[in-house]
MINU-747306 format. One record per residue (C-alpha): x, y, z; residue in one letter. Coordinates in steps of 0.1 Angstrom, whole numbers, padded with zeros to 4 digits, always signed. Layout:
REM residues N
XYZA...
This chain:
REM residues 68
+0729-0560+1046X+0759-0539+1037X+0770-0509+1057X+0760-0486+1028X+0725-0502+1028X+0722-0497+1066X+0731-0461+1062X+0706-0456+1034X+0679-0472+1056X+0687-0447+1084X+0686-0418+1060X+0652-0428+1047X+0639-0422+1082X+0647-0385+1079X+0681-0382+1094X+0701-0360+1071X+0734-0372+1057X+0750-0338+1067X+0738-0343+1103X+0752-0378+1104X+0785-0367+1089X+0788-0339+1114X+0782-0364+1143X+0812-0385+1131X+0833-0354+1124X+0834-0359+1086X+0825-0338+1056X+0791-0347+1042X+0805-0348+1006X+0826-0378+1016X+0795-0397+1027X+0775-0386+0997X+0802-0398+0973X+0804-0431+0991X+0766-0436+0991X+0765-0428+0954X+0792-0454+0948X+0817-0429+0933X+0842-0431+0961X+0852-0457+0987X+0857-0447+1023X+0886-0458+1045X+0883-0485+1071X+0886-0458+1098X+0856-0440+1085X+0837-0472+1081X+0843-0479+1118X+0831-0444+1127X+0799-0450+1106X+0793-0483+1123X+0797-0468+1158X+0773-0440+1150X+0747-0464+1136X+0750-0484+1168X+0743-0452+1188X+0713-0444+1167X+0700-0479+1170X+0704-0478+1208X+0684-0446+1210X+0656-0461+1189X+0655-0493+1210X+0654-0473+1243X+0626-0450+1230X+0592-0458+1244X+0566-0457+1216X+0537-0468+1238X+0507-0446+1233X+0493-0428+1264X
């Protein structure tokens, strides 16, 4: 799965693109254009996106979803 597809999957869960962009210190319009396919992002931004996705994944894995 591509990095763009991974991001879209995360955003489908309810995480806002603007929130994600803020967490990596980027403008949301940059990510929106990349997600729409109208602009490419730099390798540096791709690395930041990957790292943030890893952080989100770690939080989800560490969450305990057992019902009480």
